[in-house]
N, C-alpha and C positions, 0 to 999 in steps of 0.2 A: 089349523087349529081356528081362522078371523072367521071361517064359516060356523064353527061348535062355540065362537064367543068367548074362547079362551085367551085371545091377543084382539088387542082393537088397536090402529094407528092412532095418535094424537092428532086431530086438526091442524094444530097449529104448527108441531113439531116437526111430526107427520113420522112418529118415533114409536116403537112398539111400547104398548101397557100391555103387561099380563094379569088378568083379572086371579087372584090368589082365594079357594076355598077356603069359609069360616072354619077356624078347628074348634074344637073340643074339648082340647086339654088345656090346663091352667099354668101359665109361668109363673117361676118361683123365682126368687132372687136367689142369693146367696145367703140368708137367711129363714134356715128350715124351720120354724118354729111350729109348722104342723104334726114335726116325728116328736111322739110321745117323750117325755124321760124314760130310764132305764134302772133298775135293779139290778146287780149284780148276782145272779143268778149260780155260777158256776166259779167265783172268785176269782176270775182272771179280771188285771185289771185294765187289760184290754180291750175287755166285753162292748160287746155294740148288740141292740136289739136286732132281730131280722129286718125289720122294716127299715131300719138306719142303713141295713148295710144292703138292699136292695136297691135302697134309692140310689145309694153310690157306687154300682154295678150298672145300673141302669143311663145315669147323670154320663157315665166312663166310655160307654159300648159305643 
């Protein structure tokens, strides 16, 4: 991995340092303001939008 450039030894501490690839995802905080509001389609009090349900499933998987 050193020859591939993924790890290098720190010259001062001689401990390995790992190179991380940049990510293209955006980190979210606990306030999900990007999920739009939702009106009840089926009149169930616990009904949620598919976008919100998808986010919850992905976050907990």
